[in-house]
C-alpha positions in Angstrom: -65.8 -1.7 -89.2 -64.4 1.7 -88.4 -65.3 4.5 -90.9 -63.7 7.5 -89.5 -59.9 8.1 -89.9 -59.5 8.4 -86.2 -61.4 5.2 -85.6 -59.2 3.3 -88.1 -56.1 4.8 -86.4 -57.4 3.7 -83.0 -58.0 0.1 -84.2 -54.4 -0.1 -85.5 -53.0 1.3 -82.3 -55.1 -1.0 -80.2 -53.7 -4.1 -82.1 -50.1 -2.9 -81.6 -50.7 -2.3 -77.9 -52.4 -5.7 -77.5 -49.3 -7.4 -78.9 -47.0 -5.4 -76.7 -49.1 -6.0 -73.6 -49.4 -9.8 -74.2 -45.7 -10.1 -74.7 -45.0 -8.2 -71.5 -47.5 -10.3 -69.6 -46.0 -13.5 -70.9 -42.5 -12.4 -69.9 -43.8 -11.6 -66.4 -45.5 -15.1 -66.1 -42.3 -16.8 -67.3 -40.1 -14.9 -64.7 -42.5 -15.7 -61.9 -42.5 -19.4 -63.0 -38.7 -19.4 -62.9 -38.7 -18.1 -59.3 -41.3 -20.7 -58.2 -39.3 -23.5 -59.9 -36.1 -22.4 -58.2 -37.9 -22.2 -54.9 -39.3 -25.7 -55.4 -35.7 -27.0 -56.0 -34.7 -25.1 -52.9 -31.9 -23.4 -54.9 -31.4 -20.2 -52.9 -28.9 -18.5 -55.2 -30.9 -19.2 -58.4 -34.2 -18.2 -56.7 -32.8 -14.9 -55.5 -31.4 -14.1 -59.0 -34.8 -15.1 -60.6 -36.7 -13.1 -57.9 -34.8 -9.9 -58.7 -35.6 -10.3 -62.4 -39.2 -11.1 -61.7 -39.6 -8.2 -59.4 -38.2 -5.9 -62.0 -40.5 -7.2 -64.8 -43.5 -6.9 -62.4 -42.7 -3.3 -61.6 -42.3 -2.5 -65.3 -45.6 -4.2 -66.2 -47.2 -2.3 -63.3 -45.8 1.1 -64.5 -47.0 0.4 -68.0 -50.4 -0.6 -66.7 -50.3 -4.1 -68.2 -51.2 -5.4 -64.8 -52.8 -3.7 -61.8 -50.6 -2.3 -59.1 -52.2 -4.5 -56.4 -51.6 -7.7 -58.4 -48.0 -6.8 -58.9 -47.6 -6.1 -55.1 -49.3 -9.3 -54.2 -47.1 -11.4 -56.5 -43.9 -9.8 -55.2 -45.0 -10.3 -51.6 -45.9 -14.0 -52.1 -42.6 -14.7 -53.9 -40.6 -12.8 -51.3 -42.3 -14.8 -48.5 -41.6 -18.1 -50.3 -38.0 -17.0 -50.9 -37.6 -16.1 -47.2 -38.9 -19.5 -46.2 -36.2 -21.4 -48.1 -33.5 -18.9 -47.0 -34.4 -19.7 -43.3 -33.9 -23.4 -43.7 
């Protein structure tokens, strides 16, 4: 258990950040899932709309350092590639 005042403050702050980060990460995962579901249904309009939202939430999570920059870039790239594949058909 933390004894110093600064240590106690740090523990409280870390708990708050953990909640914020887990909520943000869950939102990103949900947005990515929605894009993949729309792509699976081959619904181009819905997929593009969901992709835009997912890309935005990935960028925000990256800027807040919830996820690594390369992970965000990789996910956006894969989703864009899949979206382009259904757009071509």
